[in-house]
C-alpha positions in Angstrom: -5.4 -3.0 8.6 -2.0 -2.2 10.0 0.2 -4.9 11.5 3.6 -4.6 13.1 5.9 -7.5 13.8 9.4 -8.3 15.1 11.2 -11.6 15.1 14.1 -13.6 14.1 12.9 -16.1 11.5 15.0 -19.1 10.7 18.2 -18.1 8.8 17.6 -14.4 9.4 18.8 -11.7 11.7 16.3 -9.7 13.8 13.6 -8.2 11.5 11.1 -5.5 12.3 8.3 -4.6 10.0 5.2 -2.5 9.7 2.6 -3.3 7.0 -0.7 -2.1 5.7 -2.8 -5.0 4.5 -6.2 -5.0 2.8 -7.8 -8.4 2.4 -5.0 -10.5 1.1 -3.1 -7.6 -0.5 0.0 -6.0 0.8 -0.5 -2.2 0.4 2.7 -1.0 2.1 5.6 -2.5 4.0 8.5 -1.0 5.9 11.2 -3.4 6.9 14.1 -2.7 9.3 16.3 -4.7 11.5 19.8 -6.1 12.1 20.2 -7.4 8.6 22.4 -5.9 5.9 21.2 -4.7 2.5 23.2 -2.7 0.0 22.6 -0.4 -1.7 20.0 1.0 0.8 18.3 2.9 -2.0 17.7 -0.3 -3.9 16.2 -1.9 -0.8 13.9 1.1 -0.4 12.8 0.5 -4.0 12.1 -3.2 -3.2 9.8 -2.1 -0.3 8.0 0.3 -2.7 7.6 -2.3 -5.4 6.1 -4.8 -3.0 3.0 -2.6 -2.7 -0.1 -4.2 -4.3 1.1 -7.8 -4.3 -0.9 -10.7 -2.9 0.4 -11.8 0.5 0.8 -15.3 -1.0 3.4 -13.9 -3.4 5.5 -12.0 -0.8 8.3 -14.6 -0.5 9.0 -14.9 -4.2 8.4 -11.3 -5.1 10.8 -10.1 -2.4 13.6 -12.4 -3.6 13.0 -11.5 -7.3 12.9 -7.8 -6.5 16.2 -8.0 -4.6 17.8 -9.5 -7.7 16.1 -6.9 -10.1 17.3 -4.0 -7.9 20.8 -5.6 -7.6 20.6 -5.5 -3.8 22.9 -7.7 -1.8 21.1 -8.8 1.4 22.5 -10.8 4.3 20.4 -11.8 7.3 17.0 -11.5 5.5 15.2 -13.7 3.0 11.9 -13.8 1.3 10.8 -16.8 3.3 11.9 -15.1 6.5 9.9 -11.9 5.9 6.9 -13.9 4.6 6.8 -16.2 7.7 7.1 -13.2 10.0 4.2 -11.4 8.3 2.0 -14.5 8.5 3.0 -15.1 12.1 2.1 -11.5 13.0 -1.2 -11.7 11.2 -2.1 -15.0 13.0 -1.1 -13.5 16.4 -3.1 -10.3 15.8 -6.1 -12.0 14.2 -6.2 -15.6 15.4 -9.5 -16.3 13.5 -8.4 -15.0 10.2 -8.3 -17.6 7.4 -5.0 -17.3 5.5 -4.4 -18.3 1.9 -0.9 -19.6 1.7 
């Protein structure tokens, strides 16, 4: 399923995302917004490397991958993107049981 979301999670700037999710696995995510991430190519690699992870690991993986790719990010956090994805899922599919 594809979900899209937009929001301003606590401690973050405005974030927009589009994700393909199958079961509890993130197959693809595209993240844009008013945050700053440098180098941009490194942030693109972070997005690519998030493919295939369980949703429950999004927060930690995002933060780890930023470090591994040596990306400086301001206005976006792993907890922010994770909370936005879960909020969007809950809004789109209110009866879906989530594994946090």
